[in-house]
VEXRORO-129466 format. One record per residue (C-alpha): residue number from 1; x, y, z; residue in one letter. Coordinates in Angstrom, 1 decimal, decimal comma. Layout:
# residues N
ATOM  num    east   north      up  residuo
ATOM  NUM       X       Y       Z        A
...
# end
This chain:
# residues 498
ATOM  num    east   north      up  residuo
ATOM    1     0,0     0,0     0,0        M
ATOM    2     1,3     3,5    -0,9        T
ATOM    3     2,0     5,7     2,1        S
ATOM    4     0,2     9,1     2,2        P
ATOM    5     2,2    12,3     1,6        P
ATOM    6     3,8    13,7     4,7        L
ATOM    7     5,2    16,9     6,1        V
ATOM    8     7,4    17,7     9,2        V
ATOM    9     7,1    20,5    11,7        G
ATOM   10    10,0    21,2    14,0        I
ATOM   11     9,4    23,4    17,1        D
ATOM   12    12,4    24,7    19,1        I
ATOM   13    11,2    25,8    22,4        G
ATOM   14    12,7    26,6    25,8        T
ATOM   15    13,2    23,1    27,0        S
ATOM   16    13,9    21,3    23,8        G
ATOM   17    13,1    20,5    20,1        A
ATOM   18    10,1    18,5    19,0        R
ATOM   19     9,6    17,1    15,5        A
ATOM   20     6,1    16,1    14,3        L
ATOM   21     5,3    14,1    11,2        V
ATOM   22     1,8    14,9     9,8        V
ATOM   23    -0,1    13,2     7,1        D
ATOM   24    -2,6    14,6     4,5        S
ATOM   25    -5,5    13,9     6,9        A
ATOM   26    -4,0    16,1     9,6        G
ATOM   27    -2,9    13,2    11,8        R
ATOM   28     0,3    13,2    13,8        V
ATOM   29     1,8     9,9    12,7        V
ATOM   30     5,2    10,1    14,4        A
ATOM   31     6,9    12,5    16,8        Q
ATOM   32    10,0    12,8    19,0        A
ATOM   33    11,5    15,3    21,5        F
ATOM   34    15,1    16,1    22,3        E
ATOM   35    15,9    18,1    25,4        A
ATOM   36    18,0    21,3    25,3        L
ATOM   37    20,4    22,3    28,1        P
ATOM   38    19,1    25,1    30,2        A
ATOM   39    20,4    28,5    29,2        P
ATOM   40    23,1    30,0    31,3        Q
ATOM   41    21,9    32,8    33,6        A
ATOM   42    24,3    35,7    33,9        I
ATOM   43    22,6    38,3    36,0        G
ATOM   44    19,7    39,4    33,7        L
ATOM   45    21,3    37,7    30,7        G
ATOM   46    20,3    34,3    29,3        R
ATOM   47    22,8    32,6    26,9        E
ATOM   48    22,9    29,3    25,2        Q
ATOM   49    25,4    27,5    22,9        D
ATOM   50    23,7    28,1    19,5        A
ATOM   51    25,0    24,9    18,0        E
ATOM   52    22,9    22,9    20,4        C
ATOM   53    19,8    24,1    18,6        W
ATOM   54    20,8    22,3    15,5        W
ATOM   55    21,8    19,2    17,4        R
ATOM   56    18,5    19,0    19,2        A
ATOM   57    16,5    19,6    16,0        A
ATOM   58    18,4    17,0    14,0        A
ATOM   59    18,1    14,3    16,7        R
ATOM   60    14,4    14,9    17,2        A
ATOM   61    13,8    14,7    13,5        S
ATOM   62    15,9    11,6    13,2        R
ATOM   63    14,0     9,9    16,0        E
ATOM   64    10,6    10,9    14,6        A
ATOM   65    11,6     9,6    11,1        V
ATOM   66    12,9     6,4    12,6        A
ATOM   67     9,5     5,9    14,4        S
ATOM   68     7,7     6,6    11,2        L
ATOM   69     9,7     4,0     9,3        A
ATOM   70     9,1     1,5    12,1        A
ATOM   71     5,4     2,0    11,6        S
ATOM   72     5,7     0,9     8,0        G
ATOM   73     5,4     4,3     6,4        A
ATOM   74     7,9     5,5     3,9        D
ATOM   75    10,0     8,5     4,9        P
ATOM   76    10,7     9,3     1,3        A
ATOM   77     7,0    10,6     1,2        R
ATOM   78     8,0    13,6     3,3        I
ATOM   79     7,5    16,6     1,0        A
ATOM   80     8,5    19,5     3,2        A
ATOM   81     9,9    20,6     6,6        V
ATOM   82     9,2    23,9     8,4        C
ATOM   83    10,8    25,2    11,6        V
ATOM   84     9,5    27,5    14,3        D
ATOM   85    11,6    28,8    17,2        A
ATOM   86    11,5    31,3    20,1        T
ATOM   87    10,9    34,9    19,3        S
ATOM   88    13,7    37,4    19,8        G
ATOM   89    16,5    34,8    20,2        T
ATOM   90    19,5    35,7    18,1        I
ATOM   91    23,1    34,6    17,5        V
ATOM   92    26,0    36,5    15,7        P
ATOM   93    27,6    34,4    13,0        V
ATOM   94    30,6    34,8    10,7        D
ATOM   95    30,5    34,7     6,9        D
ATOM   96    30,5    30,9     7,0        R
ATOM   97    27,5    30,8     9,3        I
ATOM   98    29,6    29,8    12,3        R
ATOM   99    28,4    31,3    15,7        P
ATOM  100    31,0    33,7    17,0        I
ATOM  101    29,2    34,1    20,4        G
ATOM  102    26,5    32,5    22,4        P
ATOM  103    22,9    32,7    21,5        G
ATOM  104    21,1    35,5    23,4        L
ATOM  105    17,8    34,0    24,4        M
ATOM  106    14,3    35,5    24,1        Y
ATOM  107    14,2    36,2    27,8        N
ATOM  108    17,6    37,9    28,1        D
ATOM  109    16,8    41,1    30,0        G
ATOM  110    20,0    43,1    29,7        R
ATOM  111    18,9    45,3    26,8        A
ATOM  112    16,3    47,5    28,5        A
ATOM  113    18,2    50,7    28,0        A
ATOM  114    18,8    49,9    24,4        E
ATOM  115    15,1    49,1    23,9        A
ATOM  116    14,3    52,5    25,3        D
ATOM  117    16,7    54,1    22,9        R
ATOM  118    15,1    52,2    19,9        L
ATOM  119    11,6    53,2    21,0        A
ATOM  120    12,6    56,9    21,3        A
ATOM  121    14,1    56,9    17,8        V
ATOM  122    11,0    55,1    16,4        A
ATOM  123     8,7    57,6    18,1        R
ATOM  124    10,7    60,5    16,8        A
ATOM  125    10,5    59,5    13,1        G
ATOM  126     7,5    57,4    12,7        A
ATOM  127     4,0    56,4    12,9        R
ATOM  128     2,7    55,5    16,3        G
ATOM  129     2,7    52,2    17,9        G
ATOM  130     6,4    51,4    17,6        A
ATOM  131     7,4    49,1    20,5        M
ATOM  132    10,7    47,8    21,6        F
ATOM  133    11,6    46,1    24,9        N
ATOM  134    14,5    44,0    26,2        A
ATOM  135    13,1    40,9    24,6        S
ATOM  136    13,5    42,3    21,1        Y
ATOM  137    16,4    41,0    19,0        A
ATOM  138    17,1    44,6    17,8        A
ATOM  139    17,7    45,7    21,4        A
ATOM  140    20,1    42,8    22,0        K
ATOM  141    22,0    43,7    18,9        I
ATOM  142    22,5    47,2    20,3        L
ATOM  143    23,5    45,7    23,6        W
ATOM  144    26,2    43,6    22,0        L
ATOM  145    27,5    46,7    20,1        R
ATOM  146    27,9    48,5    23,4        G
ATOM  147    29,1    45,6    25,6        H
ATOM  148    30,8    43,1    23,3        V
ATOM  149    31,9    45,2    20,3        P
ATOM  150    34,5    42,6    19,2        S
ATOM  151    31,6    40,2    18,5        V
ATOM  152    29,0    42,7    17,3        A
ATOM  153    31,2    44,4    14,7        F
ATOM  154    32,8    41,2    13,5        E
ATOM  155    29,4    39,5    12,9        A
ATOM  156    28,6    38,9     9,2        A
ATOM  157    25,0    38,5    10,2        R
ATOM  158    22,7    38,3    13,2        F
ATOM  159    20,5    35,3    12,7        L
ATOM  160    17,4    34,2    14,6        H
ATOM  161    17,2    30,8    16,2        Q
ATOM  162    15,2    29,3    13,3        A
ATOM  163    17,5    30,9    10,7        D
ATOM  164    20,5    29,0    12,0        L
ATOM  165    18,6    25,7    12,0        V
ATOM  166    17,3    26,4     8,5        N
ATOM  167    20,8    27,2     7,3        A
ATOM  168    21,9    23,8     8,5        R
ATOM  169    19,0    22,1     6,9        L
ATOM  170    19,8    23,7     3,6        L
ATOM  171    23,5    23,1     3,8        G
ATOM  172    24,1    26,8     3,3        A
ATOM  173    27,8    28,0     3,5        T
ATOM  174    27,5    31,8     3,2        R
ATOM  175    25,8    34,0     5,7        A
ATOM  176    24,7    36,2     2,8        A
ATOM  177    22,5    33,4     1,5        D
ATOM  178    20,5    32,9     4,7        V
ATOM  179    16,9    34,4     4,7        A
ATOM  180    14,6    34,9     7,7        T
ATOM  181    10,8    35,0     7,8        D
ATOM  182     8,5    37,9     8,6        E
ATOM  183     7,4    36,6    12,0        A
ATOM  184    11,0    36,1    13,4        N
ATOM  185    12,0    39,4    11,8        A
ATOM  186     9,4    41,4    13,7        L
ATOM  187    11,3    41,7    17,0        K
ATOM  188    14,4    42,7    15,0        T
ATOM  189    12,6    45,8    13,8        G
ATOM  190    10,9    44,5    10,6        Y
ATOM  191     7,8    46,6     9,5        D
ATOM  192     5,2    44,0     8,5        P
ATOM  193     3,0    46,6     6,7        V
ATOM  194     5,7    48,2     4,6        A
ATOM  195     7,5    44,8     4,5        R
ATOM  196    10,9    46,2     5,1        R
ATOM  197    13,4    46,8     8,0        W
ATOM  198    12,3    49,9    10,0        S
ATOM  199    14,2    53,2     9,4        A
ATOM  200    14,6    53,3    13,2        A
ATOM  201    17,3    50,6    13,0        L
ATOM  202    20,0    52,5    11,2        P
ATOM  203    19,0    55,7    13,0        A
ATOM  204    19,7    53,9    16,3        A
ATOM  205    23,0    52,5    15,1        G
ATOM  206    22,1    49,0    13,7        I
ATOM  207    23,8    48,1    10,4        D
ATOM  208    21,1    46,7     8,1        L
ATOM  209    23,9    44,9     6,2        G
ATOM  210    24,2    42,6     9,2        Q
ATOM  211    20,5    41,5     9,0        L
ATOM  212    19,3    38,7     6,8        P
ATOM  213    16,9    39,2     3,9        S
ATOM  214    13,2    38,6     4,8        V
ATOM  215    10,7    36,4     3,0        V
ATOM  216     7,0    35,6     3,9        P
ATOM  217     6,2    32,6     6,0        T
ATOM  218     5,5    29,7     3,8        G
ATOM  219     8,1    30,6     1,2        T
ATOM  220    10,3    27,8    -0,2        T
ATOM  221    13,9    28,4     1,0        L
ATOM  222    15,4    25,6    -1,0        G
ATOM  223    15,9    21,8    -1,0        P
ATOM  224    17,2    19,9     2,1        L
ATOM  225    21,0    19,3     1,8        G
ATOM  226    22,6    15,9     1,7        S
ATOM  227    24,5    16,4     5,0        D
ATOM  228    21,3    17,4     6,7        A
ATOM  229    19,5    14,4     5,2        A
ATOM  230    22,1    12,1     6,9        R
ATOM  231    21,8    13,9    10,2        E
ATOM  232    18,0    14,3    10,3        T
ATOM  233    16,8    11,2     8,4        G
ATOM  234    14,7    13,5     6,2        L
ATOM  235    14,8    12,8     2,5        P
ATOM  236    17,4    14,9     0,6        A
ATOM  237    15,7    17,3    -1,7        G
ATOM  238    12,5    17,8     0,3        C
ATOM  239    11,5    21,5     0,6        S
ATOM  240    12,7    23,6     3,5        V
ATOM  241     9,9    26,1     4,1        V
ATOM  242    10,2    29,5     5,9        A
ATOM  243     8,5    29,2     9,3        G
ATOM  244     7,7    31,6    12,1        M
ATOM  245     8,0    32,2    15,8        T
ATOM  246     6,8    29,6    18,2        D
ATOM  247     4,0    31,9    19,4        G
ATOM  248     2,8    32,5    15,9        T
ATOM  249     3,0    28,8    15,1        A
ATOM  250     0,9    28,0    18,2        A
ATOM  251    -1,7    30,5    16,9        A
ATOM  252    -1,7    28,8    13,5        V
ATOM  253    -2,1    25,4    15,1        A
ATOM  254    -4,8    26,6    17,5        S
ATOM  255    -7,7    26,4    15,0        G
ATOM  256    -8,2    30,1    14,6        A
ATOM  257    -8,4    30,7    10,9        S
ATOM  258   -11,0    33,3    10,1        R
ATOM  259   -11,1    37,1    10,5        I
ATOM  260   -12,3    37,9    14,0        G
ATOM  261   -11,3    34,6    15,6        E
ATOM  262    -8,8    34,8    18,4        G
ATOM  263    -6,2    32,7    20,1        N
ATOM  264    -5,0    32,8    23,7        T
ATOM  265    -2,1    30,8    24,9        T
ATOM  266    -2,2    30,3    28,7        L
ATOM  267     1,1    29,1    30,0        G
ATOM  268     3,6    30,8    32,3        T
ATOM  269     2,1    34,0    31,0        T
ATOM  270    -0,9    34,9    28,8        L
ATOM  271    -0,6    35,7    25,1        V
ATOM  272    -3,4    37,0    22,8        W
ATOM  273    -3,7    36,9    19,0        K
ATOM  274    -6,6    38,0    16,7        V
ATOM  275    -6,9    37,4    13,0        I
ATOM  276    -7,6    40,6    11,1        T
ATOM  277    -7,6    41,7     7,5        D
ATOM  278    -5,5    44,8     8,2        Q
ATOM  279    -2,7    45,8    10,5        A
ATOM  280    -3,7    47,2    13,9        V
ATOM  281    -1,6    50,0    15,2        V
ATOM  282    -1,5    50,7    19,0        D
ATOM  283    -0,3    54,2    19,9        P
ATOM  284     0,5    52,9    23,4        E
ATOM  285     2,7    50,0    22,1        G
ATOM  286     0,8    47,3    23,8        R
ATOM  287     0,1    45,3    20,6        L
ATOM  288     2,5    44,1    18,0        Y
ATOM  289     1,3    42,8    14,6        C
ATOM  290     2,6    39,7    12,9        H
ATOM  291     1,6    38,6     9,4        R
ATOM  292    -0,7    35,6     9,2        H
ATOM  293     0,4    32,8     6,8        P
ATOM  294    -3,0    33,2     5,1        G
ATOM  295    -2,3    36,8     4,1        G
ATOM  296    -4,0    38,8     6,9        G
ATOM  297    -2,5    40,0    10,1        F
ATOM  298    -2,1    38,6    13,6        L
ATOM  299    -2,1    41,5    16,1        P
ATOM  300    -1,3    40,3    19,5        G
ATOM  301     0,0    41,1    23,0        G
ATOM  302     1,6    39,3    25,8        A
ATOM  303     0,9    39,9    29,5        G
ATOM  304     2,6    38,9    32,7        N
ATOM  305    -0,3    37,3    34,4        A
ATOM  306    -0,6    33,5    34,0        G
ATOM  307     0,5    30,2    35,4        G
ATOM  308     3,4    31,6    37,3        E
ATOM  309     1,2    34,2    38,9        G
ATOM  310    -1,4    31,6    39,8        I
ATOM  311     1,2    29,4    41,5        A
ATOM  312     2,5    32,3    43,6        R
ATOM  313    -1,0    33,4    44,7        Q
ATOM  314    -2,5    30,0    45,3        V
ATOM  315     0,4    28,1    46,8        L
ATOM  316     2,8    30,8    47,9        P
ATOM  317     4,8    28,6    50,2        D
ATOM  318     5,3    25,6    47,9        D
ATOM  319     8,6    25,7    46,1        P
ATOM  320     7,4    23,1    43,6        H
ATOM  321     3,7    23,9    43,2        P
ATOM  322     3,0    21,8    40,1        G
ATOM  323     1,5    18,8    41,8        E
ATOM  324    -0,7    20,9    44,0        G
ATOM  325    -2,0    22,9    41,1        L
ATOM  326    -2,7    19,7    39,2        D
ATOM  327    -4,7    18,4    42,1        R
ATOM  328    -6,7    21,7    42,4        L
ATOM  329    -7,4    21,5    38,7        A
ATOM  330    -8,8    18,0    39,0        R
ATOM  331   -11,0    19,0    42,0        E
ATOM  332   -12,2    22,2    40,4        F
ATOM  333   -15,9    22,4    40,7        A
ATOM  334   -18,1    23,9    38,0        D
ATOM  335   -20,4    26,7    39,1        G
ATOM  336   -21,4    30,3    38,8        P
ATOM  337   -18,9    33,2    39,2        P
ATOM  338   -17,7    33,4    42,8        S
ATOM  339   -17,5    37,2    43,1        G
ATOM  340   -13,9    36,9    44,2        L
ATOM  341   -11,4    39,4    42,6        L
ATOM  342    -7,8    38,5    41,9        A
ATOM  343    -5,1    39,6    39,4        Y
ATOM  344    -2,5    36,7    39,4        P
ATOM  345     0,9    38,4    38,7        L
ATOM  346     4,1    36,8    39,8        P
ATOM  347     5,7    40,1    40,5        R
ATOM  348     5,0    43,8    39,9        P
ATOM  349     4,7    45,0    36,3        G
ATOM  350     2,2    44,5    33,5        E
ATOM  351     2,5    45,0    29,8        R
ATOM  352    -0,8    43,9    28,4        F
ATOM  353    -3,8    44,7    28,5        P
ATOM  354    -2,2    47,8    29,9        F
ATOM  355     1,3    49,0    30,5        V
ATOM  356     2,3    49,7    34,0        D
ATOM  357     5,7    48,6    35,3        P
ATOM  358     4,7    49,3    38,9        A
ATOM  359     1,3    47,5    38,9        F
ATOM  360     1,1    44,9    41,6        A
ATOM  361    -1,2    41,9    41,4        G
ATOM  362    -3,7    41,2    44,1        F
ATOM  363    -5,5    38,3    45,7        A
ATOM  364    -9,0    38,4    47,4        D
ATOM  365    -8,8    38,4    51,2        P
ATOM  366   -12,2    36,7    51,2        R
ATOM  367   -10,6    33,5    49,7        A
ATOM  368    -9,7    31,5    52,8        P
ATOM  369    -8,1    28,4    51,3        D
ATOM  370    -6,2    27,1    48,3        A
ATOM  371    -9,3    26,0    46,4        A
ATOM  372   -11,0    29,4    46,7        S
ATOM  373    -7,8    31,2    45,8        R
ATOM  374    -7,5    29,0    42,8        Y
ATOM  375   -11,0    29,8    41,6        R
ATOM  376   -10,4    33,5    42,2        A
ATOM  377    -7,1    33,4    40,2        A
ATOM  378    -8,8    31,5    37,3        L
ATOM  379   -11,7    34,0    37,2        E
ATOM  380    -9,2    36,9    37,4        G
ATOM  381    -7,3    35,4    34,5        L
ATOM  382   -10,5    35,1    32,5        A
ATOM  383   -11,2    38,8    33,2        C
ATOM  384    -7,8    39,7    31,9        I
ATOM  385    -8,3    37,6    28,8        E
ATOM  386   -11,6    39,4    28,1        R
ATOM  387    -9,9    42,7    28,6        W
ATOM  388    -7,2    41,9    26,1        G
ATOM  389    -9,7    41,2    23,4        F
ATOM  390   -11,5    44,4    24,2        E
ATOM  391    -8,3    46,3    23,8        V
ATOM  392    -7,8    44,8    20,3        A
ATOM  393   -11,5    45,6    19,4        A
ATOM  394   -11,0    49,2    20,6        S
ATOM  395    -8,1    49,6    18,1        L
ATOM  396   -10,2    48,3    15,2        G
ATOM  397    -9,8    44,5    15,2        A
ATOM  398   -12,9    42,5    14,6        A
ATOM  399   -12,3    40,4    17,8        A
ATOM  400   -15,7    38,9    18,1        D
ATOM  401   -15,3    35,3    16,9        G
ATOM  402   -14,6    32,1    18,8        P
ATOM  403   -11,5    31,9    21,0        V
ATOM  404    -9,2    29,0    20,2        W
ATOM  405    -7,1    28,1    23,2        T
ATOM  406    -3,6    26,6    23,6        T
ATOM  407    -1,3    26,0    26,5        G
ATOM  408    -2,1    24,7    30,0        M
ATOM  409    -5,4    26,6    29,8        G
ATOM  410    -6,6    24,2    27,1        A
ATOM  411    -6,1    21,1    29,2        R
ATOM  412    -9,1    21,4    31,5        H
ATOM  413   -12,7    21,5    30,2        P
ATOM  414   -14,1    23,1    33,3        K
ATOM  415   -11,5    25,9    33,1        W
ATOM  416   -12,5    26,4    29,4        M
ATOM  417   -16,2    26,6    30,3        Q
ATOM  418   -15,4    29,3    32,9        L
ATOM  419   -13,5    31,3    30,3        R
ATOM  420   -16,4    30,9    27,8        A
ATOM  421   -18,8    32,3    30,4        D
ATOM  422   -16,6    35,3    31,1        F
ATOM  423   -15,7    36,0    27,5        L
ATOM  424   -19,3    35,6    26,3        G
ATOM  425   -18,2    33,5    23,2        R
ATOM  426   -17,3    29,9    22,4        P
ATOM  427   -13,9    28,6    23,6        V
ATOM  428   -12,5    25,8    21,4        C
ATOM  429    -9,5    23,4    21,5        R
ATOM  430    -8,0    21,8    18,5        A
ATOM  431    -6,7    18,2    18,4        A
ATOM  432    -3,1    19,3    18,1        H
ATOM  433    -2,8    22,8    19,6        P
ATOM  434     1,0    22,9    19,6        E
ATOM  435     3,7    24,9    17,8        S
ATOM  436     5,2    22,0    15,9        G
ATOM  437     1,8    21,2    14,3        F
ATOM  438     1,5    24,9    13,3        G
ATOM  439     4,8    24,6    11,4        S
ATOM  440     3,6    21,3     9,8        A
ATOM  441     0,6    23,2     8,6        L
ATOM  442     2,7    25,8     6,9        V
ATOM  443     4,8    23,1     5,3        A
ATOM  444     1,6    21,5     4,1        A
ATOM  445     0,3    24,9     2,7        M
ATOM  446     3,5    25,1     0,7        N
ATOM  447     3,7    21,4    -0,5        A
ATOM  448     0,1    20,5    -1,0        W
ATOM  449    -2,1    23,6    -1,2        Y
ATOM  450    -0,1    26,1    -3,4        A
ATOM  451    -0,3    28,7    -0,6        G
ATOM  452    -4,0    28,4     0,0        D
ATOM  453    -4,5    28,8     3,8        W
ATOM  454    -8,3    28,2     3,7        A
ATOM  455    -7,6    24,7     2,3        A
ATOM  456    -4,8    24,1     4,7        T
ATOM  457    -6,8    25,0     7,8        A
ATOM  458    -9,1    22,0     7,0        K
ATOM  459    -6,4    19,8     8,4        L
ATOM  460    -7,2    21,2    11,9        V
ATOM  461    -9,9    19,2    13,8        T
ATOM  462   -11,9    20,3    16,8        V
ATOM  463   -11,2    18,3    19,9        D
ATOM  464   -13,5    20,3    22,4        F
ATOM  465   -15,8    23,2    22,3        R
ATOM  466   -17,9    24,9    24,9        C
ATOM  467   -20,5    27,7    24,6        E
ATOM  468   -21,1    30,5    27,1        P
ATOM  469   -24,0    29,9    29,4        R
ATOM  470   -26,7    32,5    29,4        R
ATOM  471   -27,5    31,8    33,0        T
ATOM  472   -24,1    33,1    34,0        H
ATOM  473   -23,9    36,1    31,7        R
ATOM  474   -25,2    38,8    34,1        A
ATOM  475   -23,0    37,7    37,0        R
ATOM  476   -19,9    37,4    34,8        C
ATOM  477   -20,5    40,9    33,5        D
ATOM  478   -21,0    42,3    37,0        Q
ATOM  479   -17,8    40,6    38,3        Q
ATOM  480   -15,8    41,8    35,3        Y
ATOM  481   -16,9    45,3    36,0        G
ATOM  482   -15,9    45,0    39,6        E
ATOM  483   -12,5    43,5    38,5        F
ATOM  484   -11,8    46,5    36,2        R
ATOM  485   -12,8    48,9    39,0        A
ATOM  486   -10,4    47,1    41,4        A
ATOM  487    -7,6    47,6    38,8        C
ATOM  488    -8,4    51,3    38,4        R
ATOM  489    -8,3    51,8    42,2        A
ATOM  490    -4,9    50,2    42,4        R
ATOM  491    -3,5    52,3    39,6        R
ATOM  492    -4,7    55,5    41,3        G
ATOM  493    -5,5    58,4    39,0        D
ATOM  494    -3,9    56,8    35,9        E
ATOM  495    -6,5    55,8    33,4        A
ATOM  496    -7,0    52,1    32,7        T
ATOM  497    -7,5    52,1    28,9        H
ATOM  498    -9,4    49,6    26,7        G
# end
């Protein structure tokens, strides 16, 4: 029997690399994971040996392909591979694409002053909404120029994490031949509307000649090289397809595919994305705007509330709260809104749905035990989620469709129902809501559907869906209003927008 056509998505995350093999029915038919060493912490810095990215990606791919072959499928049927990786992670390389310094990770926090400098330059010459912070690759490049000039000025290119892996897949030998994608380029200062590097970059001191060329997500970068075929098990000559950041890949995999549909990823923090037909510009810099593989836009924001904040509020004295939170999730009782108000931040500072570096989260003193604190934190997070979509809507996004959820918030049906009640819209979970599957979808769009996203999206299947309950609507709205009022009170006279 002839094997069905196949594609591969490779996701490079914080803890490791995962490779997924997906068939033409949207089924994951093989997968493997290879751990990465923890980044080295140097004060606020987070560094990692960049070559380990390729080693982990190659090993995960090789194991997935071996598993595929063991099942009786033919690896030669793999038509394309696509990579996603962490946003804002960069590495300086020489002209032969050899790293000349460690990779600076997405959560490296040393470039705050450089980010402020970039933002000031952007505001001075530009349209509103330009946003830079220490997580941005552009800020890290400026930090290197100021603190490690021997590396910064010697670099032939600054590559994103996914770019280096793609270069290895292609067997590229010259840094000038390496292209990046529009999603990874965003935090290096790429303008997704004008589709070019921002004029703020050279004005701030960044040499555009050290940045790669940029292509749309889904573009064929070239054929897989023979050396990479030996290391990965993938068939030589299969297409290497331009991917995206891991957050964008998760949104693509989430199931959100039409204008007005949203995606929230609930993990350590909370991340929003909405599909729009035009770019959304936020004068306050809370939202940034990716391109969607289907041709529209993905305005989105990332807040600081989420799983870490829940753990600190609910089990503050437990150094390893995972088991306790899992127990509370299993025991979570369905029911109407509690009226308890909580904002689960792990530490002071919020960036979305509002920007306030001094804002402190709060718990409800009326919650006497861990179970009630857990409910309050989940309801507070649902209020924050609703607020984020309202911010997007206030800026012109049609954020009124179903919300497709990924991350730990997608694991628990009762939690999803609570969110649907507070959001007042359906909350849905796809069968494979993970970044690697999103990359596989982009590979499929390239290999099988000639760039047609609407046809590609049919590979996503719904695993669970819940509707908002009318019986809870009034109480949810009342509690949401009280939650917003509590936030205003804690921010003093400063307006709480959106």
